[in-house]
ZAMARGU-4260 file (C-alpha; in steps of 0.2 Angstrom, whole numbers, plus 5000, padded with zeros to 4 digits):
<rodrens>
0) 4669/4741/4779 | 4681/4726/4782 | 4674/4710/4788 | 4681/4701/4804 | 4693/4691/4794
5) 4700/4706/4785 | 4701/4716/4801 | 4711/4702/4810 | 4723/4700/4796 | 4726/4718/4796
10) 4728/4719/4814 | 4740/4705/4814 | 4751/4713/4801 | 4750/4730/4807 | 4755/4725/4825
15) 4766/4711/4821 | 4757/4698/4831 | 4752/4680/4828 | 4735/4671/4830 | 4738/4663/4847
20) 4747/4678/4855 | 4733/4689/4849 | 4720/4678/4856 | 4729/4677/4873 | 4731/4696/4873
25) 4712/4699/4871 | 4708/4687/4884 | 4701/4673/4873 | 4706/4655/4871 | 4721/4650/4861
30) 4711/4645/4845 | 4698/4659/4845 | 4707/4670/4832 | 4710/4655/4821 | 4691/4651/4822
35) 4687/4668/4817 | 4699/4667/4802 | 4691/4651/4797 | 4674/4660/4795 | 4666/4658/4812
40) 4657/4675/4816 | 4660/4683/4833 | 4646/4691/4843 | 4643/4709/4841 | 4654/4714/4856
45) 4669/4704/4850 | 4667/4711/4832 | 4666/4728/4839 | 4682/4726/4849 | 4691/4719/4835
50) 4687/4733/4824 | 4692/4746/4837 | 4708/4738/4840 | 4713/4736/4822 | 4709/4754/4818
55) 4715/4762/4834 | 4734/4759/4839 | 4732/4770/4854 | 4719/4758/4861 | 4729/4743/4856
60) 4744/4750/4865 | 4733/4752/4881 | 4727/4734/4880 | 4745/4728/4876 | 4751/4736/4892
65) 4737/4730/4903 | 4739/4712/4897 | 4757/4710/4893 | 4760/4696/4905 | 4749/4685/4894
70) 4763/4686/4881 | 4780/4679/4880 | 4794/4693/4881 | 4798/4690/4863 | 4780/4692/4857
75) 4777/4707/4868 | 4793/4717/4863 | 4789/4713/4844 | 4771/4719/4844 | 4775/4734/4856
80) 4789/4740/4844 | 4776/4738/4829 | 4762/4748/4838 | 4773/4762/4844 | 4780/4764/4826
85) 4761/4767/4821 | 4758/4779/4835 | 4774/4789/4834 | 4775/4790/4815 | 4782/4808/4815
90) 4790/4821/4827 | 4774/4831/4827 | 4764/4816/4834 | 4778/4813/4846 | 4778/4831/4853
95) 4759/4830/4854 | 4759/4814/4864 | 4773/4821/4875 | 4761/4835/4880 | 4747/4823/4883
100) 4758/4813/4894 | 4763/4828/4904 | 4745/4831/4908 | 4742/4813/4911 | 4728/4813/4898
105) 4719/4827/4907 | 4720/4841/4894 | 4708/4848/4880 | 4714/4845/4862 | 4714/4864/4859
110) 4726/4867/4874 | 4738/4854/4867 | 4738/4863/4850 | 4742/4880/4859 | 4756/4872/4869
115) 4763/4864/4853 | 4762/4881/4844 | 4771/4891/4857 | 4784/4878/4860 | 4788/4878/4842
120) 4790/4897/4842 | 4801/4896/4858 | 4812/4883/4850 | 4814/4893/4834 | 4817/4909/4842
125) 4828/4903/4857 | 4837/4888/4848 | 4835/4891/4830 | 4828/4874/4827 | 4811/4867/4825
130) 4803/4855/4837 | 4793/4846/4823 | 4789/4847/4805 | 4771/4852/4805 | 4767/4869/4798
135) 4755/4881/4806 | 4738/4883/4797 | 4734/4901/4796 | 4722/4900/4782 | 4706/4910/4783
140) 4692/4902/4793 | 4704/4889/4801 | 4703/4890/4820 | 4715/4876/4823 | 4734/4879/4821
145) 4737/4860/4818 | 4721/4853/4811 | 4729/4836/4807 | 4735/4833/4824 | 4718/4839/4831
150) 4708/4827/4821 | 4720/4813/4826 | 4717/4817/4844 | 4698/4818/4841 | 4698/4802/4832
155) 4709/4792/4844 | 4706/4801/4860 | 4720/4808/4872 | 4730/4793/4879 | 4746/4796/4888
160) 4757/4784/4878 | 4776/4786/4880 | 4789/4778/4867 | 4803/4768/4874 | 4815/4778/4863
165) 4809/4794/4856 | 4817/4807/4844 | 4814/4822/4856 | 4830/4827/4865 | 4830/4831/4884
170) 4831/4850/4879 | 4816/4848/4867 | 4806/4839/4881 | 4810/4853/4893 | 4804/4866/4881
175) 4788/4858/4879 | 4786/4855/4898 | 4790/4873/4902 | 4778/4880/4889 | 4764/4868/4895
180) 4767/4874/4913 | 4766/4892/4908 | 4750/4890/4898 | 4742/4880/4911 | 4740/4897/4920
185) 4728/4903/4907 | 4710/4899/4904 | 4704/4891/4888 | 4696/4908/4882 | 4712/4917/4886
190) 4722/4905/4875 | 4710/4906/4861 | 4710/4925/4862 | 4729/4925/4862 | 4731/4914/4847
195) 4717/4923/4837 | 4725/4940/4840 | 4742/4933/4835 | 4735/4925/4819 | 4726/4942/4814
200) 4743/4951/4817 | 4753/4939/4807 | 4741/4938/4793 | 4740/4957/4791 | 4759/4957/4790
205) 4761/4943/4778 | 4745/4946/4769 | 4741/4932/4756 | 4757/4922/4760 | 4750/4918/4778
210) 4741/4902/4774 | 4753/4889/4780 | 4768/4895/4790 | 4784/4886/4792 | 4794/4886/4808
215) 4806/4898/4800 | 4792/4911/4796 | 4786/4909/4814 | 4803/4914/4821 | 4803/4930/4811
220) 4786/4935/4818 | 4791/4933/4836 | 4809/4937/4837 | 4807/4956/4841 | 4793/4953/4853
225) 4802/4940/4863 | 4817/4952/4864 | 4807/4966/4869 | 4799/4955/4883 | 4815/4948/4889
230) 4811/4930/4884 | 4828/4920/4886 | 4821/4903/4891 | 4805/4894/4887 | 4798/4898/4905
235) 4800/4916/4901 | 4786/4915/4889 | 4774/4921/4902 | 4783/4938/4901 | 4778/4939/4882
240) 4760/4933/4885 | 4758/4946/4899 | 4764/4960/4888 | 4753/4953/4873 | 4738/4953/4884
245) 4741/4971/4890 | 4743/4977/4873 | 4726/4969/4868 | 4718/4979/4882 | 4724/4996/4876
</rodrens>
């Protein structure tokens, strides 16, 4: 466990913000952070807040947007760039955050995972390109397709944070949006059942090789099914899902 001084130094370095701007951002006097760095111990409430913000870039970004008028334009732009670099550290996280933004934060982590999975499938089958680098985890006993991203959401919460300049193209964003809209029409149990059946089918086909699946492997597992169901655009995914659910009932 880091002490207050260590947490403040870590926060200042991580988010590229000085002592006085950080004090102002948190609604404290200009010298508050300096006094804590000199050894004055904050009360329990302040200490807890410092620890949360140091460890949680999503929470820091929220505070930054809420209190940005307390900073100079230069200080605001510099720390915003730094915190967004922490949040959007890879395309997998950016895609995850885009789905959360589409739902305005009102979405369950499992549904986010399902949207990402089928958007990746759609992108590979229809475009021949992956949306992100994360591999699907099909190992036995693993019920989460992207456990790292799931744990990230559970740790930091679902906060709709949008980068100023992201790496997802408009076409990729549209793919995520259309898959999100399609899957919104299904209950959590229906989605869990759909993914569980897909996992069993793919594991039977690939046998011992089906622990972690690259986007290219997923493409091979869905091409025939998409063609049979007439899936030509991401929004056509509902045709494939409808056919898959019918097959499961027979």
